[in-house]
C-alpha positions in Angstrom: 155.8 55.9 -73.7 154.3 55.1 -77.0 153.4 51.7 -78.3 156.1 51.6 -81.0 159.7 50.4 -80.5 161.9 53.3 -79.4 165.6 53.0 -79.6 168.1 55.8 -79.3 171.5 57.0 -78.1 171.0 58.9 -74.9 174.6 59.9 -74.3 174.0 63.6 -75.0 171.0 63.9 -72.7 171.3 66.0 -69.6 171.2 64.0 -66.3 167.8 65.6 -65.5 166.3 64.5 -68.8 167.8 61.0 -68.5 166.4 60.6 -65.0 163.0 61.7 -66.1 163.0 58.8 -68.7 164.2 56.4 -65.9 161.5 57.7 -63.5 158.8 57.2 -66.1 160.0 53.7 -66.9 160.1 52.8 -63.2 156.5 54.0 -62.5 154.8 50.8 -63.5 157.7 48.4 -63.6 157.5 45.3 -61.4 160.8 43.4 -62.1 164.3 44.4 -62.8 167.5 42.8 -64.0 170.9 44.4 -63.5 173.9 43.2 -65.5 177.4 43.9 -64.2 180.9 42.8 -65.3 182.4 40.5 -62.7 185.1 43.1 -61.8 182.4 45.7 -60.9 182.1 44.2 -57.4 180.9 47.3 -55.5 178.0 47.6 -58.0 177.2 43.9 -57.8 177.0 44.2 -54.0 174.7 47.2 -54.3 172.4 45.4 -56.7 172.3 42.4 -54.4 170.8 44.6 -51.7 167.7 44.6 -53.9 167.7 41.2 -55.7 169.4 37.9 -56.2 171.9 36.5 -58.6 170.5 34.7 -61.6 172.6 31.9 -63.1 173.4 32.9 -66.7 175.9 31.6 -69.2 177.8 34.9 -69.2 181.4 34.1 -68.3 182.4 37.6 -67.6 179.4 38.9 -65.9 176.7 38.7 -63.2 173.0 39.2 -63.5 170.9 40.3 -60.5 167.1 40.1 -60.6 164.4 41.3 -58.3 161.2 43.2 -57.6 161.0 46.9 -58.3 160.2 48.3 -54.9 160.0 51.9 -53.6 163.5 51.4 -52.1 164.9 50.2 -55.4 163.3 53.1 -57.3 164.8 55.6 -54.8 168.2 54.0 -55.0 168.3 54.3 -58.8 167.0 57.8 -58.9 169.4 59.0 -56.3 172.6 57.4 -57.7 175.3 59.9 -58.4 176.4 59.9 -62.0 179.6 57.9 -62.5 182.7 60.0 -62.8 184.6 57.6 -65.1 183.1 58.8 -68.4 186.1 58.6 -70.6 184.8 55.7 -72.8 181.1 55.9 -72.1 179.2 59.1 -71.1 177.7 57.0 -68.3 174.5 57.6 -66.4 174.5 54.3 -64.5 177.3 52.3 -62.7 175.7 49.1 -64.0 176.4 47.8 -67.5 172.7 47.2 -68.1 169.4 47.8 -66.4 166.3 46.0 -67.7 162.8 46.7 -66.4 160.0 44.2 -67.1 161.8 43.0 -70.3 160.5 46.1 -71.9 162.8 49.0 -70.9 166.5 48.6 -71.6 169.1 51.0 -70.3 172.3 49.5 -71.7 176.0 50.3 -71.9 175.8 52.2 -68.6 172.5 53.8 -69.5 173.5 55.5 -72.7 171.6 53.1 -75.1 167.9 53.1 -74.5 165.4 50.6 -76.0 161.8 50.7 -75.1 159.7 47.8 -76.4 155.9 47.9 -76.9 154.0 46.4 -73.9 
C-alpha cells in the first residue's frame, strides 16, 4: 500500500482480487473494529468470538473491537461471500471492517479507504 490516501469502489472486483487486498491489509494489522446493524445478530455473534462490544452512540448498530490474531485473519479470509447481493455486491457479512484505523472496508466491503500510516 502506498503512502497516499486510497479510496475506491471495489464492488466490481473479483472475490480473489478483493481477498488479496484484505490479506495484504491484515498482514501488519494489530486491531480491528467490526460494525454491524443490530438485526445482523449471527454476524454480531461471530464477531464476538474474536472481540468485545464497544459502547458507541449508534442506536441502530453494534461495534465489536479486538486484536487481529491468526484465528481472526483465517476467519475473515475464509468467509463465504454473502449471497444477498441485491442491494450491495457484498464481500463481507459485516457492515464495516476497520483495521488499525487505517484500512476501512465499508458497506459490506465494497467501499475501500486506505489511509496513510
